[in-house]
N, C-alpha and C positions, 0 to 999 in steps of 0.2 A: 068300389073304384079300385083298380088294380094300382099296385104300387109302382113308382117309377125307378129307373135304375139307381137313381141316388139314395133312395128310400132303402133299397134291397142292400146296395153297399154299406150303407149306415148300419143296417140291421146285421150283416155278415160281419162288419168291424167290431160290433158290439159282443156278438156271440164269439168271436175270437179271442176277445179280451178276457170274457167271462170263463171261456174253456180253459185257457191258460192259468188263470188265478184261482180256479176251483179245485177243492181238495176232493168234491164229489160233484156227480152230475146225475141227475134222474129225469128220466123221460116220462111222460103222462099222456095218455090219450085222452083228450078233454071234451071229444064228440058228445054233443046231446047235454052238455053243461049249460045251466040257465045263467043268465046276466047277473042275478042276486049271488048265485053261488059262486060265479068267477070273480066278483067284487069281494065275497068272504075270502076265498083262495089269496087274492093279491094281497089282502090285509094281514091274513096270517103268514104269508111269505115275508113281509116287510116287517113283521114283529120278530120273526125267527131270523133276520139279516139273511135272507136267502133271496136271490134274484131269480125272477121267473119270467122267461121270454117265450113267446108264440111266434112259431116262424115254419115256413115251408121246410119240408123234408130236405129238399136239394140244397137249400141255404144252409140248414144244420150240419149236412155232409160235408159240405164245402170248408165251413169254418172250422168243425172238427180236424179234418184234415190238413188245414192251415196250422192249427195250433199241435199238431204231432199225434193226433188219435187216427186209428184206422176204424172209422165207424161208417156204416152206410145206413142212415137214418129210415132208408125205405124198408128196412127189415122188420120195423115196429108197425103195428097195425094202427089205423085211425089218425087224428089230427094232432099233432105233437106239440106239446108244451115243454120247456125244459127247465128245471129249477137246478140252480148253482149254489153250493154251499162252500164258502169261503173260509168260515170260522169254524163250524161244527160239521164233521162229515157226515153225521147221521141225519142232520136237520132236514135236509130236502126229502128225504125218504120219510122222515116223521111228519112233517107237514103235508105232504100230498098223501101219505098213508092215511093220516086222520081224515083227510076229505073224502076218500073213498068210501067211507062209512056213511056218509050224508049225502052225496051226489053222485054222478055217472061218471066221475073222472076214474081212470084206470092206470096203474102202474104197469109199464111196458119194458122196463129196462134202465140202465145205468151206467154209470162210469165210476169204478172205485179203485183205487190204487193204480190207475193207468190202465186198468183192463175193463172191456166192456162185459157187463154182467147181464143176465136174463131178468124176467119179471119176477121169479122166485127168490132170487137172491136179494131182489131189491123189497118185495114183501117182508122177507125176513128181517131185513134192517129197520123198516118201517115200525116194526113192532118191539125194537128195543128202547130200553129209556134214553131220554136226552143226555147229552155230555154233563150237564149240571146235576141231573138227578144220579148218575152213576157216581160222581164226585162226592156228592152228599152222602150216598150210600157207603163209599169207601172211609169217609169221615166218620159216619157213625158207627161203622164196625171197629174203626181204631179206637174211638173213644169209650167204646162199651165197657171193656175191662176197668178202666181208670173211673168212670161212673160207678159200677159196681162196687169198687175198693172203698169209693166215697160214702156209698149207702152202707156199707158194712161198718165203716168207722163212726158214723153217726149213729147208728144203730148200739153200737158198743158205748158210745158216749151218753145216750139217753138211757139205756139201762144200769150204767153207774150213777147217774143222776137220780134214778128212781130208787136204787138201793140206798143212798146217802138220805134220802128225803123221808 
């Protein structure tokens, strides 16, 4: 059943709000996706705090223009789903990129730092570790010398205890 003008206006307003509040946006062609895979995708996007909206390309283009982006969604192939990342810039690409391994979804483009980018850049971003993983790696690297020093001191203490025993 076709959507009414009010439903389309509501979807457009939601898209405008998401475009304005997003740090990054990823477009995906979801054509051929099964219902269980679509449910899995929505669950993963909720867990990652990513908004995912399916809309017509004309509505996406209008909303992007209203939000201040020069975007023609008709340049992307297939039926579009849009993922918006408000907290982590890489999260939408990561979630949708993970889904490409197990379903028919394809990354077709995105918006990062205010610029429209192609599928190759979005695919590269989807392979990056998440923000939490990167912060964990930084902390681990910072504390590696400290923990090595503690191990050396512990070894010296143990060797002195053995010598006195």
